[in-house]
C-alpha positions as YAML, in Angstrom:
chain: A
units: angstrom
residues:
- id: 1
  name: MET
  ca: [-17.71, -15.30, 11.82]
- id: 2
  name: CYS
  ca: [-16.23, -13.15, 8.75]
- id: 3
  name: PHE
  ca: [-12.56, -12.20, 8.73]
- id: 4
  name: SER
  ca: [-11.43, -8.97, 9.09]
- id: 5
  name: TYR
  ca: [-8.49, -7.12, 7.22]
- id: 6
  name: ARG
  ca: [-6.78, -3.58, 7.04]
- id: 7
  name: VAL
  ca: [-5.22, -2.33, 3.78]
- id: 8
  name: SER
  ca: [-2.37, -0.15, 3.21]
- id: 9
  name: LEU
  ca: [-0.82, 1.00, 0.21]
- id: 10
  name: GLN
  ca: [2.92, 1.15, 0.08]
- id: 11
  name: VAL
  ca: [5.22, 2.95, -2.48]
- id: 12
  name: ARG
  ca: [8.99, 2.59, -2.38]
- id: 13
  name: HIS
  ca: [11.42, 4.57, -4.88]
- id: 14
  name: PRO
  ca: [15.16, 4.67, -5.27]
- id: 15
  name: TYR
  ca: [15.05, 8.65, -4.71]
- id: 16
  name: ALA
  ca: [11.59, 10.24, -5.51]
- id: 17
  name: ASP
  ca: [10.76, 12.96, -3.08]
- id: 18
  name: PRO
  ca: [8.12, 11.36, -0.40]
- id: 19
  name: GLN
  ca: [6.34, 14.81, -0.94]
- id: 20
  name: ARG
  ca: [5.91, 14.19, -4.63]
- id: 21
  name: ILE
  ca: [4.89, 10.80, -3.97]
- id: 22
  name: ILE
  ca: [2.15, 12.12, -1.42]
- id: 23
  name: LYS
  ca: [0.87, 14.72, -3.98]
- id: 24
  name: GLY
  ca: [0.95, 12.39, -6.99]
- id: 25
  name: ILE
  ca: [-1.09, 9.70, -5.00]
- id: 26
  name: GLY
  ca: [-3.45, 11.99, -3.69]
- id: 27
  name: LEU
  ca: [-4.10, 10.51, -0.36]
- id: 28
  name: PRO
  ca: [-2.86, 11.59, 3.22]
- id: 29
  name: PRO
  ca: [0.26, 9.47, 4.25]
- id: 30
  name: VAL
  ca: [0.64, 7.63, 7.46]
- id: 31
  name: ARG
  ca: [4.15, 7.39, 7.34]
- id: 32
  name: PHE
  ca: [7.18, 8.18, 4.97]
- id: 33
  name: TRP
  ca: [10.47, 9.13, 4.39]
- id: 34
  name: ALA
  ca: [13.31, 9.97, 1.79]
- id: 35
  name: ALA
  ca: [16.38, 8.14, 0.61]
- id: 36
  name: GLY
  ca: [19.16, 9.17, 2.43]
- id: 37
  name: GLU
  ca: [17.54, 10.41, 5.44]
- id: 38
  name: ARG
  ca: [18.51, 9.18, 8.89]
- id: 39
  name: ARG
  ca: [16.45, 6.09, 10.10]
- id: 40
  name: ALA
  ca: [13.99, 6.77, 13.07]
- id: 41
  name: THR
  ca: [11.32, 4.68, 14.62]
- id: 42
  name: PRO
  ca: [7.65, 5.75, 14.00]
- id: 43
  name: LYS
  ca: [7.77, 7.91, 17.21]
- id: 44
  name: GLY
  ca: [11.04, 9.74, 15.72]
- id: 45
  name: THR
  ca: [13.99, 8.13, 18.03]
- id: 46
  name: LEU
  ca: [16.63, 8.04, 15.69]
- id: 47
  name: LEU
  ca: [18.29, 4.85, 14.63]
- id: 48
  name: LEU
  ca: [21.63, 4.22, 13.03]
- id: 49
  name: GLY
  ca: [22.14, 4.30, 9.29]
- id: 50
  name: ALA
  ca: [20.05, 6.06, 6.22]
- id: 51
  name: TYR
  ca: [17.06, 4.75, 4.38]
- id: 52
  name: THR
  ca: [18.33, 3.52, 1.12]
- id: 53
  name: GLU
  ca: [15.03, 4.30, -0.54]
- id: 54
  name: SER
  ca: [12.07, 6.68, -0.52]
- id: 55
  name: TYR
  ca: [9.06, 5.40, 1.18]
- id: 56
  name: CYS
  ca: [5.09, 6.43, 1.55]
- id: 57
  name: ALA
  ca: [2.31, 4.39, 3.28]
- id: 58
  name: PHE
  ca: [-1.07, 5.38, 3.08]
- id: 59
  name: ASP
  ca: [-3.87, 3.93, 5.09]
- id: 60
  name: ILE
  ca: [-6.68, 2.82, 2.54]
- id: 61
  name: GLY
  ca: [-8.75, 1.21, 5.30]
- id: 62
  name: ALA
  ca: [-10.18, -1.90, 7.06]
- id: 63
  name: GLY
  ca: [-13.39, -3.87, 7.50]
- id: 64
  name: ASP
  ca: [-14.70, -7.19, 9.36]
- id: 65
  name: ASP
  ca: [-17.20, -7.94, 6.85]
- id: 66
  name: GLY
  ca: [-15.11, -10.40, 4.70]
- id: 67
  name: GLU
  ca: [-15.38, -8.70, 1.81]
- id: 68
  name: LEU
  ca: [-11.89, -8.05, 1.04]
- id: 69
  name: ALA
  ca: [-12.41, -8.32, -2.74]
- id: 70
  name: ASP
  ca: [-15.05, -5.69, -2.98]
- id: 71
  name: PHE
  ca: [-13.19, -3.31, -0.80]
- id: 72
  name: LEU
  ca: [-10.19, -3.61, -3.03]
- id: 73
  name: ARG
  ca: [-12.30, -2.90, -6.15]
- id: 74
  name: ARG
  ca: [-13.74, 0.17, -4.42]
- id: 75
  name: SER
  ca: [-10.16, 1.42, -3.51]
- id: 76
  name: MET
  ca: [-9.08, 0.86, -6.93]
- id: 77
  name: THR
  ca: [-11.60, 3.55, -8.04]
- id: 78
  name: ARG
  ca: [-9.71, 5.75, -5.65]
- id: 79
  name: ILE
  ca: [-6.16, 5.22, -6.71]
- id: 80
  name: ASP
  ca: [-7.23, 5.04, -10.51]
- id: 81
  name: PRO
  ca: [-6.84, 8.85, -11.04]
- id: 82
  name: SER
  ca: [-3.26, 8.62, -10.29]
- id: 83
  name: ALA
  ca: [-2.37, 6.10, -13.08]
- id: 84
  name: ALA
  ca: [-0.10, 8.21, -15.27]
- id: 85
  name: PHE
  ca: [1.90, 9.43, -11.74]
- id: 86
  name: ILE
  ca: [2.04, 5.53, -11.07]
- id: 87
  name: ALA
  ca: [3.35, 4.70, -14.48]
- id: 88
  name: GLU
  ca: [6.13, 7.54, -13.99]
- id: 89
  name: LEU
  ca: [7.05, 6.23, -10.86]
- id: 90
  name: ARG
  ca: [7.40, 2.48, -11.85]
- id: 91
  name: GLN
  ca: [9.39, 3.55, -15.09]
- id: 92
  name: THR
  ca: [11.95, 5.38, -12.84]
- id: 93
  name: GLY
  ca: [12.26, 2.12, -10.43]
- id: 94
  name: GLY
  ca: [9.30, 2.57, -7.89]
- id: 95
  name: LYS
  ca: [7.45, -0.35, -6.64]
- id: 96
  name: LEU
  ca: [3.91, -0.27, -5.23]
- id: 97
  name: ASN
  ca: [1.82, -2.55, -3.12]
- id: 98
  name: PHE
  ca: [-1.44, -3.15, -1.25]
- id: 99
  name: PHE
  ca: [-0.24, -4.60, 2.05]
- id: 100
  name: ILE
  ca: [-3.01, -6.53, 3.52]
- id: 101
  name: THR
  ca: [-3.20, -7.72, 7.07]
- id: 102
  name: TRP
  ca: [-5.98, -10.34, 7.43]
- id: 103
  name: THR
  ca: [-7.43, -12.22, 10.51]
- id: 104
  name: PRO
  ca: [-9.00, -15.19, 9.44]
- id: 105
  name: GLY
  ca: [-12.52, -16.21, 10.06]
- id: 106
  name: GLU
  ca: [-14.29, -19.24, 8.56]
- id: 107
  name: ARG
  ca: [-14.19, -18.62, 5.05]
- id: 108
  name: GLY
  ca: [-11.58, -17.19, 2.52]
- id: 109
  name: GLU
  ca: [-11.74, -14.67, -0.42]
- id: 110
  name: VAL
  ca: [-11.54, -14.92, -4.09]
- id: 111
  name: PHE
  ca: [-9.84, -12.21, -6.04]
- id: 112
  name: ASP
  ca: [-11.38, -12.55, -9.55]
- id: 113
  name: VAL
  ca: [-9.26, -12.07, -12.63]
- id: 114
  name: ASN
  ca: [-11.05, -8.50, -13.25]
- id: 115
  name: LEU
  ca: [-9.55, -7.25, -9.99]
- id: 116
  name: LEU
  ca: [-6.07, -8.98, -10.58]
- id: 117
  name: MET
  ca: [-5.96, -7.41, -14.04]
- id: 118
  name: ASP
  ca: [-6.89, -3.86, -12.70]
- id: 119
  name: MET
  ca: [-4.12, -4.16, -10.04]
- id: 120
  name: ALA
  ca: [-1.81, -5.10, -12.65]
- id: 121
  name: ARG
  ca: [-2.87, -2.45, -15.18]
- id: 122
  name: LEU
  ca: [-1.52, -0.07, -12.34]
- id: 123
  name: GLY
  ca: [1.34, -1.95, -11.32]
- id: 124
  name: ILE
  ca: [0.28, -2.59, -7.92]
- id: 125
  name: ASP
  ca: [1.64, -5.78, -6.21]
- id: 126
  name: LEU
  ca: [-0.42, -7.75, -3.70]
- id: 127
  name: GLY
  ca: [1.13, -8.69, -0.28]
- id: 128
  name: ILE
  ca: [-0.92, -10.62, 2.41]
- id: 129
  name: GLU
  ca: [0.10, -11.06, 6.02]
- id: 130
  name: PRO
  ca: [-2.28, -13.21, 8.17]
- id: 131
  name: LEU
  ca: [-2.58, -12.60, 11.60]
- id: 132
  name: ALA
  ca: [-3.65, -14.85, 14.30]
- id: 133
  name: SER
  ca: [-7.16, -14.81, 15.61]
- id: 134
  name: THR
  ca: [-8.09, -13.33, 18.80]
...
């Protein structure tokens, strides 16, 4: 059994307008908010307090083929056109990461140095959260 995965790109910034981030990344967002806005649940229920930073999450995709490294390579080609915008975000305090949820199977995965260098060149961190197998 191969493992399955879901990948999102998360962008955090101290003050950037989320609409500018969305336009600069060039992907449809699944969730976003601006620094200073009142906190809310995904369904819109208001919570106490305000967001301390702007945030955008983009669904990159999913698979159950155990080929996460290849999927990330293909995803990098979609994000690479935004390299100058990403550099500007990072220079002004922004942080980006691929957030991966991973349901383990019978084998692991290798992220080779070329993939890691491409991610580092764009300034994209890597976060992995394993989920329990069902």
